[in-house]
N, C-alpha and C positions, 0 to 999 in steps of 0.2 A: 690738528687742524692747522691750516697754513695762516700765517699772519700777515696781512697785507697793509698793515698799519704804515701811514705816511706814503702809500702809493695810490695813484690815480689811474683810472681806466676810462676809455672811450670805446664803445662799440660801434661798428659801421657795417652795413651790408647784412646779409642773411647768415644766421647762426644755424648749424646743423642739428644740434642736440637740445636746444632751448631758444626760448625767445629772449630778446633784448632785455626785457624787463626782469626775466628770470636771472639772466647773467648779471644785471646790476645789482639784484637783490643779494647774490652770492657774493659779489665784491663787499657789499656793506657788511654782511653777516661775517666775513673775515677781516673786517677792521679797514678795508679800504674805501676809497670814495670813487664814486662814479661820476663822470661828466657827460652831457650830452653833445659837446663839441670838443674839438681839438684846442686845448687852451694852453697857455705859456705853462711850462714845467709839467706837463702832463707825462706819467711815467710809461704807460703803454696804450697803443690803439690796437685794438683786437679786431682783425679783418680775415675773412676767408677769400676775399677777392685779389685777383692778380691785376685788376684794373686800376688805372691811376686816377682815383677819384679824388675830389676836392680835399676831402679829409686826408687821405693818404698823402698827396702832395704836400698839404700843409705840415703833417706830422714829420715827413722827411726833411722839410725846410728847417725846422726847428729842433731836429735831432731827436725826436720822441721814437722810442722803440717800438717797431711793429711786429706784432705776433699773431700766430693763427688761433683759431678756437682750440685747437688741440694743445698748443703750448699754454693758452690761458687754463685749461683744465689740469695741466700738470701742474701749474703754479699753485692752484689751490688744493692739491691733494693732501 
């Protein structure tokens, strides 16, 4: 089981394989923390969108790593 301890995640947009709530529960199950917005020191923003949403713009401005749902699933394997 992947260890996400000390890592924070925010999900934005539509996910393909699960709901946002299910994704948030997966993060917590693996020891991470799920956030509802892009906060300071956020580890990952998970997005399948290529649009410049408010969350994506803010994440880029503060240097948060933006990953896709597929990359998120690889992290928790």
